N, C-alpha and C positions, 0 to 999 in steps of 0.2 A: 504494500499500500503504498500509496506518495506521502511524503512526511506531511504532516500540518502542524502549521506555525503556532507557538503558544501565543497566551496573551501578552507575555514579557516580550514575546519579538515583535509581536504586531505593535505593542507601543513603545518599542525602542524604535522601530521603521518609522512610525507616524513622526517621533521625534526628530531623528532626523530630516525628513520631507518638512517638516516645520523650519528647522536651521536655515535649509535651502532657501525656502522661499522668504525667511527673514533677511537672506543675505540677500538675493536680488531688491527686496523693499529699500536697504539702506543702499546699496549701490546705484538703486536709480533715485534716491532721495539726497545723495550728494550733490553736490556744487558742481562737481564735472564728472557726471556717471560713465563709468568705463561699461559701457554699453557690450560690448564682444565678452567681457568677464561675467555681465548680467545672464546674457545671451546663451553663453555655455552653463553655468549655474542653472537657469532655466530650463534648459534642455536637458540637464540631470535629473531634473526634480520634477519633470515630464515623466521621465523613465521609472524613476522611483516610484511614482504614483499608479502608472501602471503595474507595477510590482506588487505594489501596496493591494491594489484592488482585485488582481488573482491569488494573493495567499488570503485575502479576505472570503473568496468565493470558494479556493481550497477548503478555508475552514469549514464554511458554512457546508458545504458540499460533505466534508469528511466527518464533520458531527454529525450530520441527518442520516448517512449511511454507515454510519460506523458499527451499529449492530451486524451487518453483513456478515457472515463467517467469509475467511480468505477461500478462495477457490468454490463459493456460490453465484449461481446465477445473479447477476449483474454487477459483480466486482469488476471485471473486466472493462465493463463498457464504463463506469466509473472511472478505472484507473485511466483508461483512454481521455475521455472527458477533461479529467483533471491534468493530463499531458496536453493537449490543447489548449486548455486555460493556460497554462502557465509557458505557452511557446510566445 
């Protein structure tokens, strides 16, 4: 089964994303903003958000279907869906 992120991992990921967005805001609020640096950080934040969203969906699906015994009908389909979400 695919690793389901813990609450602690999700909160840490969210904190990193918040830090990235805060850095973009600070950069843009400065007297002479470095748009190149801000856009690079924003692109990283976008990737981080996509990863966080996938982690939340994985967590939800895993917790909802966690009761399915390994090898039971539906397990391989769930694993396939989780691989697609993470790709």
